[in-house]
N, C-alpha and C positions, 0 to 999 in steps of 0.2 A: 438299582440296585449295585453298588459297587463290588467288585468279588474279590477276595480276599488273597493274598500267593499260595498258590499252589492250589486255588479252586475252579480253575477256567478251564477248558475243557481241553486245552494245550498242556497244560502243568498235569490234567489228573491223569494222561497219559503218559506224561515224562515228570512225575514230582521230584519237590525235591528231598532229599533223602541221606543221610549223615549214617555211613559204616562204620560199623568198629567192628576189630578183630582181636579176639585174645586169647591166647593156648592154652591148647586142650589140655595141654599136661600140668600146667599150672592150676585151670578146673579142676582136676583130678586132684591134686595135691594143698592146698590153700581152701580156708576156710571161704563159704560163700560169698561172704561180706567184704574178705580181702580184693577178691576176683573183682566183685563189683565196683570196688574204691578205686581197680587199676583202668577197668572202663570207663570210669568218671573222669579219672584225670586226662586219659587220654582226647575223651570227647570233650570236654571244658578246657584241655590245649589247643584245638584245634580249630575248635570256635576264636578259642579270643586271638588265635596267629592269622584267623582269616577274617577279624573281625569289619576288615574297612570294603570288603566283597560285596559284590552285589547278592548274589546267592545266599550267603549267611546273613546278609540286612535282610533277608525277607525269608529266610525260615526262623527266624529271630523276629519277625515283626510282631509289635502286639496282636493284630488282628491274625495272626498264624498260629501266636504261641503254642494255643492249645491243639495242632494238628500238626505239631511237628513230627516228622517218619524217622526212626533208628531203626537201622537191621544189624542185631550182633551178631555175628558169627563165632567160629572156632577155627581156627588155623591150628593144624598139627603140633606144631614147634616152633620153634622161635627162627628155624631155617626159613619156612614159610612165611614168616612172620617179616623178616627180615627182604624177603625176596618181596616180596608185596609191598614193603617201602621204598626199594629199592625202584621198583616200576613207576609206583608212584611220582618217585621224583624224577626219572627221567621222562614221562609225560607233563610234568610241571602244574600236577594235583597237587594240590594244599594237605596236608595232612600233618599227625604228629605221631611219633613212635615212642611209647612211653617206656621209658627204661628206669625201673626200681631202685632206690637208691638206699641202701647203700652197697646193696647187693650188685649193682650192676649190670640187673637183668631187664631185658626189651619181655614186657610182661603182654602190652596191650597197643594196638594201632589205631586211630580214627582219621579217617578222612574230614575234608573240613566238608560241609552241605554243598549237593551239585546236584546238577541230576540225572537221573539213574540211569538213563542210556549212557551217561559216560565216566562212572565210576561206578557202575555194579559189574562192569564185564575183569575190572581188576580182581575181583573178590568172588568170583563167579564158580570158583571151585572148593570153597568154601559150604561149611555145612552150619545152618542156624545153631546159635549157643541151644546146649539142652540142660545145664545146668542152673 
């Protein structure tokens, strides 16, 4: 029996995950659908930008498509979102900072799919999204 990406013992201990962070102040002020759209824009863009990466291919593989893991978190505001983006950039971790236009407002950030142990530490200060 073949194992699917993310189901063998090593992967179970350190799964592929896509982290998405949205601004808490945006969550409070915007309709939930608009906030969901911001998270979706960032996540989709991060997937597309990393489409040639092995971890993204495994994350989106047909035999893993029903087992994707995403963690949606809240950043306190623009400053924290930009700080995380800068740290990801410095570490060479593929990600997308979504900047809503025409307002030119950073609203969400998504990392490309990676092992939890690699990307999780960048997001450890954030809380799970509540809204």
